[in-house]
N, CA, C and O atoms as CSV, one atom per row, in Angstrom:
chain,resi,resn,atom,element,x,y,z
A,1,MET,N,N,18.074,8.303,7.277
A,1,MET,CA,C,17.816,6.888,6.865
A,1,MET,C,C,17.831,6.901,5.223
A,1,MET,O,O,16.963,7.521,4.609
A,2,ALA,N,N,18.758,6.256,4.625
A,2,ALA,CA,C,18.712,6.053,3.164
A,2,ALA,C,C,17.392,5.399,2.610
A,2,ALA,O,O,16.820,4.460,3.163
A,3,LYS,N,N,16.994,5.992,1.487
A,3,LYS,CA,C,15.695,5.524,0.861
A,3,LYS,C,C,16.265,4.397,-0.100
A,3,LYS,O,O,16.821,4.783,-1.128
A,4,GLU,N,N,16.184,3.210,0.117
A,4,GLU,CA,C,16.931,2.169,-0.750
A,4,GLU,C,C,15.964,1.187,-1.223
A,4,GLU,O,O,16.332,0.291,-1.984
A,5,ALA,N,N,14.722,1.287,-0.821
A,5,ALA,CA,C,13.632,0.356,-1.318
A,5,ALA,C,C,12.421,0.955,-1.926
A,5,ALA,O,O,12.056,2.038,-1.470
A,6,THR,N,N,11.715,0.392,-2.928
A,6,THR,CA,C,10.880,0.814,-3.775
A,6,THR,C,C,9.494,-0.099,-3.329
A,6,THR,O,O,9.513,-1.309,-3.103
A,7,LEU,N,N,8.464,0.661,-3.272
A,7,LEU,CA,C,7.028,0.021,-2.949
A,7,LEU,C,C,6.240,0.405,-4.169
A,7,LEU,O,O,6.158,1.578,-4.533
A,8,GLN,N,N,5.686,-0.548,-4.770
A,8,GLN,CA,C,4.713,-0.194,-5.956
A,8,GLN,C,C,3.314,-0.738,-5.364
A,8,GLN,O,O,3.169,-1.848,-4.853
A,9,VAL,N,N,2.398,0.154,-5.511
A,9,VAL,CA,C,1.070,-0.272,-5.157
A,9,VAL,C,C,0.037,0.253,-6.227
A,9,VAL,O,O,-0.028,1.412,-6.637
A,10,ARG,N,N,-0.817,-0.886,-6.634
A,10,ARG,CA,C,-1.903,-0.571,-7.673
A,10,ARG,C,C,-3.195,-0.111,-7.010
A,10,ARG,O,O,-3.686,-0.712,-6.053
A,11,MET,N,N,-3.712,0.955,-7.546
A,11,MET,CA,C,-4.912,1.483,-7.111
A,11,MET,C,C,-5.778,2.014,-8.213
A,11,MET,O,O,-5.286,1.928,-9.338
A,12,ASP,N,N,-6.820,2.479,-8.124
A,12,ASP,CA,C,-7.835,3.270,-8.953
A,12,ASP,C,C,-7.125,4.643,-9.442
A,12,ASP,O,O,-6.675,5.422,-8.602
A,13,ALA,N,N,-7.062,4.844,-10.484
A,13,ALA,CA,C,-6.413,6.297,-10.948
A,13,ALA,C,C,-7.033,7.475,-10.326
A,13,ALA,O,O,-6.372,8.459,-9.993
A,14,ASP,N,N,-8.430,7.364,-10.155
A,14,ASP,CA,C,-9.175,8.476,-9.540
A,14,ASP,C,C,-8.722,8.672,-8.136
A,14,ASP,O,O,-8.427,9.789,-7.712
A,15,LEU,N,N,-8.666,7.578,-7.402
A,15,LEU,CA,C,-8.399,7.471,-6.014
A,15,LEU,C,C,-6.940,8.155,-5.872
A,15,LEU,O,O,-6.670,9.081,-5.107
A,16,LYS,N,N,-6.144,7.574,-6.674
A,16,LYS,CA,C,-4.799,8.251,-6.609
A,16,LYS,C,C,-4.697,9.748,-6.891
A,16,LYS,O,O,-3.977,10.432,-6.164
A,17,GLU,N,N,-5.373,10.299,-7.898
A,17,GLU,CA,C,-5.474,11.745,-8.109
A,17,GLU,C,C,-6.030,12.392,-6.964
A,17,GLU,O,O,-5.482,13.423,-6.576
A,18,GLN,N,N,-7.132,11.907,-6.301
A,18,GLN,CA,C,-7.668,12.522,-5.138
A,18,GLN,C,C,-6.788,12.655,-3.984
A,18,GLN,O,O,-6.720,13.706,-3.346
A,19,ALA,N,N,-6.077,11.554,-3.688
A,19,ALA,CA,C,-5.099,11.519,-2.542
A,19,ALA,C,C,-3.816,12.419,-2.651
A,19,ALA,O,O,-3.287,13.060,-1.742
A,20,GLU,N,N,-3.377,12.310,-4.158
A,20,GLU,CA,C,-2.308,13.243,-4.356
A,20,GLU,C,C,-2.763,14.712,-4.372
A,20,GLU,O,O,-1.972,15.582,-4.008
A,21,ALA,N,N,-3.815,14.976,-4.717
A,21,ALA,CA,C,-4.535,16.396,-4.469
A,21,ALA,C,C,-4.578,16.812,-2.865
A,21,ALA,O,O,-4.106,17.871,-2.453
A,22,LEU,N,N,-5.104,15.992,-2.166
A,22,LEU,CA,C,-5.296,16.058,-0.621
A,22,LEU,C,C,-3.804,16.249,-0.052
A,22,LEU,O,O,-3.530,17.232,0.637
A,23,TYR,N,N,-3.021,15.440,-0.314
A,23,TYR,CA,C,-1.602,15.614,0.123
A,23,TYR,C,C,-0.825,16.833,-0.182
A,23,TYR,O,O,-0.095,17.456,0.589
A,24,ARG,N,N,-1.090,17.078,-1.413
A,24,ARG,CA,C,-0.461,18.351,-2.055
A,24,ARG,C,C,-1.071,19.531,-1.069
A,24,ARG,O,O,-0.293,20.296,-0.499
A,25,GLU,N,N,-2.255,19.624,-0.927
A,25,GLU,CA,C,-2.868,20.644,-0.162
A,25,GLU,C,C,-2.327,20.747,1.231
A,25,GLU,O,O,-2.399,21.801,1.864
A,26,MET,N,N,-1.857,19.802,1.645
A,26,MET,CA,C,-1.319,19.485,2.913
A,26,MET,C,C,-0.029,19.971,3.087
A,26,MET,O,O,0.475,20.224,4.181
A,27,GLY,N,N,0.546,20.108,1.916
A,27,GLY,CA,C,2.004,20.427,1.887
A,27,GLY,C,C,2.951,19.248,1.650
A,27,GLY,O,O,4.162,19.467,1.625
A,28,THR,N,N,2.529,18.156,1.496
A,28,THR,CA,C,3.530,16.832,1.237
A,28,THR,C,C,3.090,16.150,0.043
A,28,THR,O,O,2.548,16.763,-0.878
A,29,SER,N,N,3.279,15.032,0.023
A,29,SER,CA,C,3.154,14.100,-1.222
A,29,SER,C,C,2.462,12.764,-0.751
A,29,SER,O,O,2.484,12.401,0.426
A,30,LEU,N,N,1.850,12.066,-1.759
A,30,LEU,CA,C,1.349,10.794,-1.488
A,30,LEU,C,C,2.416,9.789,-1.007
A,30,LEU,O,O,2.194,8.957,-0.127
A,31,ALA,N,N,3.616,9.934,-1.667
A,31,ALA,CA,C,4.648,8.943,-1.352
A,31,ALA,C,C,5.137,9.429,0.130
A,31,ALA,O,O,5.499,8.559,0.921
A,32,GLU,N,N,5.151,10.612,0.466
A,32,GLU,CA,C,5.567,10.921,1.998
A,32,GLU,C,C,4.438,10.360,3.004
A,32,GLU,O,O,4.636,9.859,4.111
A,33,ALA,N,N,3.209,10.564,2.350
A,33,ALA,CA,C,2.223,10.000,3.332
A,33,ALA,C,C,2.295,8.552,3.591
A,33,ALA,O,O,1.999,8.114,4.703
A,34,VAL,N,N,2.704,7.718,2.547
A,34,VAL,CA,C,2.834,6.265,2.729
A,34,VAL,C,C,4.102,5.913,3.655
A,34,VAL,O,O,4.156,4.948,4.417
A,35,ARG,N,N,5.047,6.809,3.465
A,35,ARG,CA,C,6.258,6.534,4.614
A,35,ARG,C,C,5.803,7.103,5.905
A,35,ARG,O,O,6.314,6.582,6.896
A,36,ILE,N,N,4.983,8.026,6.101
A,36,ILE,CA,C,4.452,8.242,7.478
A,36,ILE,C,C,3.642,7.250,7.988
A,36,ILE,O,O,3.715,6.879,9.159
A,37,PHE,N,N,2.861,6.793,7.163
A,37,PHE,CA,C,1.967,5.385,7.437
A,37,PHE,C,C,2.673,4.392,7.978
A,37,PHE,O,O,2.405,3.867,9.058
A,38,ALA,N,N,3.718,4.057,7.159
A,38,ALA,CA,C,4.630,2.951,7.599
A,38,ALA,C,C,5.335,2.981,8.891
A,38,ALA,O,O,5.361,2.063,9.711
A,39,LYS,N,N,6.001,4.328,9.004
A,39,LYS,CA,C,6.712,4.762,10.188
A,39,LYS,C,C,5.800,4.376,11.458
A,39,LYS,O,O,6.060,3.516,12.299
A,40,GLN,N,N,4.622,5.248,11.396
A,40,GLN,CA,C,3.605,5.167,12.459
A,40,GLN,C,C,3.184,3.670,12.752
A,40,GLN,O,O,3.008,3.305,13.914
A,41,SER,N,N,3.016,2.764,11.624
A,41,SER,CA,C,2.533,1.495,11.917
A,41,SER,C,C,3.536,0.757,12.701
A,41,SER,O,O,3.163,-0.022,13.578
A,42,VAL,N,N,4.972,0.975,12.410
A,42,VAL,CA,C,6.084,0.180,13.223
A,42,VAL,C,C,5.936,0.956,14.703
A,42,VAL,O,O,6.088,0.285,15.723
A,43,GLN,N,N,5.680,2.167,14.779
A,43,GLN,CA,C,5.738,2.745,16.235
A,43,GLN,C,C,4.597,2.180,17.072
A,43,GLN,O,O,4.696,1.911,18.269
A,44,GLU,N,N,3.485,2.023,16.315
A,44,GLU,CA,C,2.257,1.512,16.979
A,44,GLU,C,C,2.228,-0.103,17.141
A,44,GLU,O,O,1.436,-0.675,17.890
A,45,ASN,N,N,3.230,-0.786,16.311
A,45,ASN,CA,C,3.212,-2.104,16.216
A,45,ASN,C,C,1.676,-2.793,15.697
A,45,ASN,O,O,1.118,-3.781,16.173
A,46,GLY,N,N,1.256,-1.985,14.658
A,46,GLY,CA,C,0.107,-2.382,14.044
A,46,GLY,C,C,-0.522,-1.087,13.278
A,46,GLY,O,O,0.097,-0.024,13.256
A,47,MET,N,N,-1.556,-1.216,12.768
A,47,MET,CA,C,-2.373,-0.137,12.014
A,47,MET,C,C,-2.377,1.166,13.049
A,47,MET,O,O,-2.679,1.082,14.240
A,48,PRO,N,N,-1.991,2.361,12.378
A,48,PRO,CA,C,-1.974,3.536,13.125
A,48,PRO,C,C,-3.506,4.017,13.285
A,48,PRO,O,O,-3.796,5.197,13.484
A,49,PHE,N,N,-4.319,3.132,13.193
A,49,PHE,CA,C,-5.895,3.597,13.510
A,49,PHE,C,C,-6.523,2.376,13.944
A,49,PHE,O,O,-6.000,1.263,13.881
A,50,VAL,N,N,-7.741,2.657,14.414
A,50,VAL,CA,C,-8.468,1.404,14.923
A,50,VAL,C,C,-9.251,0.799,13.848
A,50,VAL,O,O,-9.973,1.483,13.123
A,51,MET,N,N,-9.133,-0.408,13.732
A,51,MET,CA,C,-9.873,-1.189,12.651
A,51,MET,C,C,-10.724,-2.149,13.359
A,51,MET,O,O,-10.366,-2.838,14.314
A,52,THR,N,N,-11.909,-2.137,12.798
A,52,THR,CA,C,-12.860,-3.070,13.300
A,52,THR,C,C,-13.369,-4.067,12.324
A,52,THR,O,O,-13.535,-3.601,11.196
A,53,ALA,N,N,-13.661,-5.333,12.476
A,53,ALA,CA,C,-14.299,-6.275,11.791
A,53,ALA,C,C,-15.615,-6.377,11.659
A,53,ALA,O,O,-16.281,-6.346,12.694
A,54,ASN,N,N,-16.240,-6.512,10.467
A,54,ASN,CA,C,-17.587,-6.704,10.230
A,54,ASN,C,C,-17.703,-8.234,10.203
A,54,ASN,O,O,-17.090,-8.928,9.392
A,55,ARG,N,N,-18.527,-8.710,11.139
A,55,ARG,CA,C,-18.485,-10.131,11.193
A,55,ARG,C,C,-19.143,-10.680,10.186
A,55,ARG,O,O,-18.796,-11.847,10.005
A,56,LYS,N,N,-20.082,-10.237,9.348
A,56,LYS,CA,C,-20.719,-10.759,8.153
A,56,LYS,C,C,-19.774,-10.935,6.838
A,56,LYS,O,O,-20.129,-11.554,5.835
A,57,ASN,N,N,-18.625,-10.348,6.985
A,57,ASN,CA,C,-17.818,-10.283,5.926
A,57,ASN,C,C,-16.362,-10.789,6.233
A,57,ASN,O,O,-15.753,-10.234,7.147
A,58,THR,N,N,-15.799,-11.748,5.568
A,58,THR,CA,C,-14.698,-12.132,5.846
A,58,THR,C,C,-13.429,-11.153,5.810
A,58,THR,O,O,-12.380,-11.424,6.394
A,59,TYR,N,N,-13.610,-10.133,5.156
A,59,TYR,CA,C,-12.593,-9.114,4.847
A,59,TYR,C,C,-12.926,-7.876,5.592
A,59,TYR,O,O,-12.196,-6.893,5.469
A,60,GLY,N,N,-14.032,-7.848,6.396
A,60,GLY,CA,C,-14.376,-6.903,7.138
A,60,GLY,C,C,-14.719,-5.535,6.561
A,60,GLY,O,O,-15.226,-5.576,5.440
A,61,ARG,N,N,-14.549,-4.371,7.086
A,61,ARG,CA,C,-14.963,-3.090,6.633
A,61,ARG,C,C,-14.134,-2.598,5.540
A,61,ARG,O,O,-14.630,-1.859,4.689
A,62,LEU,N,N,-12.724,-3.003,5.490
A,62,LEU,CA,C,-11.708,-2.532,4.506
A,62,LEU,C,C,-12.112,-3.109,3.054
A,62,LEU,O,O,-11.693,-2.558,2.036
A,63,SER,N,N,-12.991,-4.304,3.004
A,63,SER,CA,C,-13.289,-4.942,1.783
A,63,SER,C,C,-13.915,-4.018,0.752
A,63,SER,O,O,-13.811,-4.272,-0.448
A,64,LYS,N,N,-14.512,-3.036,1.167
A,64,LYS,CA,C,-15.157,-2.031,0.042
A,64,LYS,C,C,-14.176,-1.350,-0.499
A,64,LYS,O,O,-14.523,-0.701,-1.486
A,65,TYR,N,N,-13.005,-1.265,-0.181
A,65,TYR,CA,C,-11.949,-0.621,-0.762
A,65,TYR,C,C,-11.039,-1.702,-1.709
A,65,TYR,O,O,-10.344,-1.312,-2.647
A,66,ALA,N,N,-11.138,-2.850,-1.382
A,66,ALA,CA,C,-10.335,-3.961,-2.081
A,66,ALA,C,C,-10.747,-4.028,-3.450
A,66,ALA,O,O,-11.913,-3.817,-3.786
A,67,ASP,N,N,-9.660,-4.368,-4.400
A,67,ASP,CA,C,-9.974,-4.861,-5.732
A,67,ASP,C,C,-9.515,-6.254,-5.776
A,67,ASP,O,O,-8.319,-6.543,-5.735
A,68,MET,N,N,-10.597,-7.247,-5.873
A,68,MET,CA,C,-10.406,-8.635,-6.030
A,68,MET,C,C,-9.432,-8.973,-7.079
A,68,MET,O,O,-8.548,-9.816,-6.926
A,69,GLY,N,N,-9.653,-8.180,-8.320
A,69,GLY,CA,C,-8.938,-8.544,-9.562
A,69,GLY,C,C,-7.266,-8.239,-9.246
A,69,GLY,O,O,-6.347,-8.999,-9.552
A,70,LEU,N,N,-7.156,-7.099,-8.645
A,70,LEU,CA,C,-5.767,-6.746,-8.212
A,70,LEU,C,C,-5.034,-7.775,-7.257
A,70,LEU,O,O,-3.876,-8.121,-7.490
A,71,ARG,N,N,-5.756,-8.254,-6.166
A,71,ARG,CA,C,-5.418,-9.082,-5.385
A,71,ARG,C,C,-4.918,-10.408,-6.161
A,71,ARG,O,O,-3.752,-10.715,-5.910
A,72,GLU,N,N,-5.533,-11.147,-6.961
A,72,GLU,CA,C,-5.230,-12.060,-7.783
A,72,GLU,C,C,-3.825,-11.725,-8.564
A,72,GLU,O,O,-2.811,-12.397,-8.380
A,73,GLN,N,N,-3.887,-10.651,-9.419
A,73,GLN,CA,C,-2.600,-10.216,-10.094
A,73,GLN,C,C,-1.403,-10.126,-9.248
A,73,GLN,O,O,-0.327,-10.612,-9.597
A,74,GLU,N,N,-1.597,-9.458,-8.048
A,74,GLU,CA,C,-0.528,-9.313,-7.209
A,74,GLU,C,C,0.116,-10.434,-6.422
A,74,GLU,O,O,1.229,-10.345,-5.903
A,75,ALA,N,N,-0.658,-11.478,-6.376
A,75,ALA,CA,C,-0.336,-12.729,-5.508
A,75,ALA,C,C,1.180,-13.124,-6.074
A,75,ALA,O,O,1.493,-13.193,-7.262
A,76,GLY,N,N,1.908,-13.329,-5.104
A,76,GLY,CA,C,3.321,-13.807,-5.723
A,76,GLY,C,C,4.299,-12.775,-6.365
A,76,GLY,O,O,5.422,-13.079,-6.767
A,77,ALA,N,N,3.764,-11.531,-6.420
A,77,ALA,CA,C,4.404,-10.389,-7.190
A,77,ALA,C,C,5.921,-10.233,-6.662
A,77,ALA,O,O,6.879,-10.089,-7.421
A,78,MET,N,N,6.003,-10.281,-5.286
A,78,MET,CA,C,7.268,-9.973,-4.725
A,78,MET,C,C,8.425,-11.030,-5.046
A,78,MET,O,O,9.595,-10.686,-5.220
A,79,GLU,N,N,7.943,-12.448,-5.109
A,79,GLU,CA,C,8.674,-13.417,-5.406
A,79,GLU,C,C,9.058,-13.456,-6.817
A,79,GLU,O,O,10.216,-13.735,-7.127
A,80,ARG,N,N,7.999,-13.145,-7.850
A,80,ARG,CA,C,8.397,-13.023,-9.160
A,80,ARG,C,C,9.539,-11.906,-9.404
A,80,ARG,O,O,10.442,-12.052,-10.228
A,81,ALA,N,N,9.376,-10.739,-8.555
A,81,ALA,CA,C,10.030,-9.760,-8.904
A,81,ALA,C,C,11.876,-10.087,-8.275
A,81,ALA,O,O,12.835,-9.493,-8.769
A,82,LEU,N,N,11.994,-11.017,-7.260
A,82,LEU,CA,C,13.083,-11.253,-6.943
A,82,LEU,C,C,13.683,-12.355,-7.748
A,82,LEU,O,O,14.901,-12.308,-7.920
A,83,VAL,N,N,13.077,-13.235,-8.211
A,83,VAL,CA,C,13.299,-13.986,-9.401
A,83,VAL,C,C,14.087,-13.285,-10.476
A,83,VAL,O,O,15.275,-13.424,-10.769
A,84,GLU,N,N,12.974,-12.337,-11.108
A,84,GLU,CA,C,13.552,-11.420,-12.236
A,84,GLU,C,C,14.875,-10.748,-11.807
A,84,GLU,O,O,15.870,-10.873,-12.522
A,85,LYS,N,N,14.917,-10.008,-10.612
A,85,LYS,CA,C,16.060,-9.391,-10.261
A,85,LYS,C,C,17.327,-10.208,-10.396
A,85,LYS,O,O,18.351,-9.813,-10.953
A,86,HIS,N,N,17.154,-11.352,-9.846
A,86,HIS,CA,C,18.351,-12.332,-9.838
A,86,HIS,C,C,18.866,-12.892,-11.270
A,86,HIS,O,O,20.025,-12.923,-11.683
A,87,GLU,N,N,17.675,-13.327,-11.914
A,87,GLU,CA,C,18.064,-13.697,-13.475
A,87,GLU,C,C,18.824,-12.800,-14.130
A,87,GLU,O,O,19.715,-13.204,-14.878
A,88,LYS,N,N,18.556,-11.269,-13.923
A,88,LYS,CA,C,19.227,-10.180,-14.723
A,88,LYS,C,C,20.653,-10.015,-14.479
A,88,LYS,O,O,21.494,-9.562,-15.255
A,89,THR,N,N,20.836,-10.524,-13.083
A,89,THR,CA,C,22.267,-10.288,-12.658
A,89,THR,C,C,23.239,-11.708,-12.954
A,89,THR,O,O,24.454,-11.705,-12.752
A,90,ASP,N,N,22.517,-12.852,-13.440
A,90,ASP,CA,C,23.340,-13.943,-13.839
A,90,ASP,C,C,23.867,-13.912,-14.996
A,90,ASP,O,O,24.584,-14.838,-15.373
């Protein structure tokens, strides 16, 4: 399958370095791990691992990993990128 799409993800630099080191030790890359995650998600028709919700928190257990500042920055990012792409071609 041709790789024709790009995914950009913002994350803490230290977390990225740790993940890259982990996957390098496993003989792969962070990018390949993301592709594996996406493929497995499609196969499972959902998250490829069990998620549970902490009823005390709207965002559940994953909220401890969320950066609310980035959520606000990234809101509408896809739409902005599409508009920008089409403005360049006009």
